[in-house]
C-alpha positions, 0 to 999 in steps of 0.5 A, a space after each residue: 500500500 502506498 505511503 503518503 510522505 509525511 503521513 506516518 504518525 510519530 507517537 514516539 517512545 518518550 525521548 530523553 527530554 521527557 524521561 529527564 535523562 541527561 544528554 550523556 546518558 543517553 523519494 520515487 523517480 530515478 535520480 541523476 547520479 553525480 559521482 563524487 569522490 570521498 576526498 571532494 566531500 571531505 574537502 567541502 566539509 573542511 571548507 565549511 568549517 573553516 568559513 564558519 562563524 564562532 561556535 563551529 556553525 556553518 551559517 547559511 553556506 550550502 556546502 552539500 555535495 550532490 545533485 539531489 537532496 538524497 545524494 547530498 544527504 548520503 555524501 554528508 553522512 559519508 563525510 562524517 565517517 559513516 559507512 556506505 551501509 550506515 549512510 544508506 540506512 539513514 537515508 532510506 529512513 529519511 526518504 520514507 519519513 519526508 521524501 528528503 524534503 526539509 520543509 515538509 510538515 506532517 499531514 497527520 492532523 494535529 501532529 506538526 512533525 517537521 523536516 527530513 526526520 519528521 521531528 515531533 514537537 509533542 516529544 520536544 524534538 522539533 524544539 531541540 532542532 530549532 534551538 540548535 539552529 538558533 544557537 548556531 546562527 542557522 536556518 532550521 528549515 534548510 537541508 544542511 542544518 537538519 543533516 548537521 542537527 541529526 548527526 549532532 543529536 545522534 552522535 554527540 547529544 544523546 548517543 547512549 539513548 539512540 544507541 549510536 555506538 551500536 549503530 556504528 558497528 553494524 555492517 548489515 543494511 537490514 539491521 542498520 535500517 531497523 536500528 535507525 528506525 527503532 532508536 532514532 525515528 521511533 515511529 508508531 508504525 515502522 513500515 520496515 519493508 519500505 524503509 529497507 527498499 529505499 535504503 537498498 536503492 540509495 546504496 545501489 545508486 550512490 555507493 559508486 566507489 
């Protein structure tokens, strides 16, 4: 059965904010492939950091590499050190959540989850994204900001809560995709098969090295 982007309910398992835990405890049509070397992606990230204002933010400069939002996201995660399987697993989830549209709002009445990962305001996660953007002089509606936030929240703010270290050890696409669904996205209806299909397509399309 077709899934309407932005229609997946996000009645999430309580987040660390709701539980009162400390941060430390816790698309479709075929896309045109732009072959990008790992070095080129890394150079773009380094350039962005070199040009960033104090506090390490990248402001509004778009340094993402790729011809589509999916390719940009995949290359971003590779540049952060994720394996191709892990990057594809994350992207597969984001495609199902939002079609990789950073400005999409949930079509579920009253929910108002927003962005590529459909961060849910009822769980406090949209507010954390907005605060992160404000603190770093960023626009929270931009793809690059949301990718940066996702990586920061997953790996730095709450790595134990999202089981980040476990995710980074996963070498199987199915397991990685399910892990990100269950531990980071946390939807009430997971649609695992759809997420895995999208993750496979991302890996086959962009893992060119």
